[in-house]
C-alpha positions in Angstrom: -58.9 52.5 -65.8 -58.3 54.7 -68.8 -54.5 54.4 -68.3 -54.7 50.6 -68.1 -56.7 50.5 -71.2 -54.3 52.8 -73.0 -51.2 50.7 -72.2 -53.1 47.5 -73.0 -53.0 46.0 -69.5 -56.7 45.2 -69.3 -59.4 44.1 -71.8 -62.6 45.9 -72.4 -65.8 43.9 -72.1 -67.6 43.6 -75.3 -71.4 43.9 -75.9 -71.3 40.9 -78.3 -69.3 37.9 -77.3 -68.3 34.7 -79.1 -68.7 31.3 -77.4 -66.5 28.2 -78.0 -68.6 27.2 -81.1 -68.0 30.6 -82.7 -71.6 31.6 -82.1 -72.1 35.2 -81.2 -74.7 36.8 -79.1 -76.4 38.3 -82.2 -76.6 35.0 -84.0 -78.0 33.3 -80.9 -80.7 36.0 -80.6 -81.6 35.6 -84.3 -81.9 31.8 -84.0 -84.1 32.3 -80.9 -86.2 34.8 -82.9 -85.6 37.5 -80.3 -86.0 40.5 -82.7 -86.0 43.2 -80.1 -82.7 41.9 -78.6 -81.1 41.8 -82.1 -82.3 45.3 -82.7 -80.9 46.6 -79.4 -77.6 44.8 -79.8 -77.1 46.0 -83.4 -78.0 49.6 -82.4 -75.4 49.5 -79.6 -72.7 48.0 -81.8 -73.4 50.6 -84.6 -73.3 53.4 -82.0 -69.9 52.2 -80.7 -68.7 51.7 -84.3 -65.4 50.0 -83.3 -63.3 47.9 -85.5 -63.2 45.0 -83.0 -66.9 44.4 -83.6 -66.4 44.1 -87.4 -65.1 40.5 -87.1 -68.1 39.5 -85.0 -70.5 41.0 -87.5 -68.7 39.4 -90.5 -68.8 36.0 -88.7 -72.6 36.3 -88.4 -73.2 38.0 -91.7 -74.5 35.0 -93.7 -76.9 34.2 -90.9 -78.1 37.8 -90.7 -78.7 37.9 -94.4 -80.9 34.8 -94.3 -82.9 36.1 -91.4 -86.0 38.4 -91.8 -85.5 42.1 -91.4 -82.2 42.2 -93.2 -82.5 46.0 -93.4 -81.3 46.2 -89.8 -77.7 45.5 -91.0 -77.8 48.4 -93.5 -75.9 50.8 -91.3 -73.0 48.3 -91.3 -73.0 48.1 -95.0 -73.3 51.9 -95.5 -70.1 52.8 -93.7 -67.3 54.5 -95.6 -63.6 53.4 -95.6 -62.6 55.6 -92.7 -65.2 53.9 -90.5 -63.8 50.4 -91.4 -60.3 51.3 -90.2 
């Protein structure tokens, strides 16, 4: 499996997905007021800290800022340049 990932022959499943309306799992959880789910999803995404999740978070960023508990996005904002790339 590691070899196939390395040569790009298979895709890795992501914790956060985007549907055909460009609504991610995090945004859906925020809209449904599922705070524990949002907390767990964000914690896992921040632990993985992969560049591929940056686009998903930026897509949901305006919605996350309007939601309560905006401090849960602070780890994303506090990353340095090396963590962005």
